[in-house]
N, C-alpha and C positions, 0 to 999 in steps of 0.2 A: 582918218576915221571921223565921221560926223556924229557927234553925241546926240543931236536932235533926232536923227534917224534911228540911232540905237535905242533911245528912249521910246520912240514910236513903235519900234519892233517889240520891245518888252511889253508895252501897253496893249498892243493888238494881240500878241500871243497870250497875254493874261486874259484878254476878253474872250478867248476861245475856250477857256476852262468851263464856265457855266453851261454853254451849249453842249459840250462834251459830257458833262455830268448829267444833264437832263436827258441826253440820248441814251445813256446807260440806264437811267432810272425809269424811263418810259417803257412800260410793258403792256401786253394785252392788245386790245383792238386799236391802239393808237400808233400803229406802225407807220402810217402816212406822216404823222407829225414827227415821229422819230427820224424818218428819212429827211424831212425838212430841216430839222435841227442839225443833223449830220452835215447837210449841204452848207448851212450857215457856219458851222464850226470849221469846215474845210476851207471856206472862203476866208475866214479870219486867219487860219494857219498859213495859207498861201500868201495872204497880204502881209502877215508878220514876217514871213521869210523874205518877201520883197523888200521890206524896210531893213531887215538885217543885212541882206546882200548889198543894198544901197549904202548902208553905214560902213561896211568894210570895203567899199570901192571895187566891187566886182565888175566884170565887163558889162557894158551897157546892154548887150544882147540878152544876157541872162536876166537882168533886172527888168527889162521891158517884157520879156516872155512871161515872167511871173506876174507882172502887172496885168497882162492880158488874160492870163488864166484866172486871176482873182476877179477881174471884171466879168468874165464869162460865168464864174460860179455865182456871183451876185445876181446875174441875169437869170440863171437857172433857178436860184432860190425864189426870185420874184415871180417867175412863171409858175413854179410849183405851188407857191402860196396862193397865187391868183386862181389856179385851178381847184385848190382845196376850198377856197371861199365860194366857189360856184360859178366861176367864169365872169361874165359881164354884169352880174347883178351888182347894184350899189351896196 
């Protein structure tokens, strides 16, 4: 068991709590921001699971799969944020 990966897992999983709280608290016409925050929280949760699996020495295929899913969620978050900002405007 790697303690550094375990500490990273705890830190990243703890970082997913504020976005989850904001997603629950956002109401009304802000549903697009709510979805954006849920995507961010999901990416944190998946990345935390990646670190947890890595800490407990799970098979490399499972760990790499979670890393790919986490990266894809960050990309989806970035594209969703970009579209909410108005596309290519500075």
